[in-house]
C-alpha positions in Angstrom: 30.5 -45.4 -23.4 33.6 -46.9 -24.1 36.0 -46.0 -26.5 37.8 -48.6 -28.2 40.8 -48.1 -30.6 42.0 -50.3 -33.3 45.9 -49.5 -33.9 47.0 -50.5 -37.2 48.0 -49.6 -40.7 45.0 -51.2 -42.3 46.6 -54.5 -43.0 44.4 -57.7 -43.0 45.0 -58.5 -39.3 44.0 -55.0 -38.3 40.9 -55.3 -40.5 40.1 -58.7 -38.9 40.6 -57.3 -35.4 38.1 -54.6 -35.8 35.5 -57.5 -37.1 36.6 -59.5 -34.0 36.0 -56.3 -31.5 32.4 -55.9 -33.1 31.5 -59.4 -32.8 32.6 -59.2 -29.0 30.5 -56.1 -28.6 27.5 -57.8 -30.1 28.1 -61.0 -27.9 28.1 -58.8 -24.8 25.2 -56.5 -25.9 27.6 -53.6 -25.3 27.6 -50.4 -27.3 30.9 -48.7 -27.7 32.7 -46.2 -30.1 35.2 -48.2 -32.2 37.7 -46.1 -33.7 40.6 -47.1 -36.3 44.0 -45.5 -35.9 46.0 -45.7 -39.0 48.3 -42.6 -38.4 51.8 -43.9 -37.6 52.6 -40.9 -35.0 49.4 -41.7 -33.2 50.1 -45.7 -32.8 53.6 -44.8 -31.6 52.3 -42.7 -29.0 50.7 -45.6 -27.4 54.2 -47.3 -27.4 52.9 -50.6 -28.8 55.7 -52.6 -30.5 53.4 -54.8 -32.9 50.0 -54.1 -34.7 47.5 -54.8 -34.5 46.7 -53.2 -31.1 43.4 -52.8 -29.0 43.1 -49.7 -26.8 40.2 -49.6 -24.3 39.6 -46.2 -22.9 43.2 -45.2 -23.5 44.5 -48.3 -22.1 46.5 -50.7 -24.3 44.9 -54.1 -23.8 46.0 -56.4 -26.6 49.1 -56.0 -29.2 50.5 -58.1 -31.8 48.1 -60.5 -33.0 44.5 -60.9 -34.0 42.5 -61.3 -30.6 39.9 -63.9 -30.1 36.4 -62.7 -29.3 37.0 -64.1 -25.5 40.2 -62.0 -25.3 38.3 -58.8 -26.4 35.3 -59.6 -23.9 38.1 -60.3 -21.2 39.6 -57.0 -22.0 36.2 -55.1 -22.1 35.2 -56.7 -18.6 
């Protein structure tokens, strides 16, 4: 099972990103563990310059904007 981390401090864009990730998972019929990471030190450990960010199995896939469902499904494929 994949682990997807949503990096962000809990802002509206980060919350929307979590919703989009869940919509993409549902559309794909895929199960994954979705984890919100709000701790700034943990976020910094991924070397992202802007949040929200989406990390799939410890690989940064998307950063700096609310992704579309298509962007998330492409990142998960």
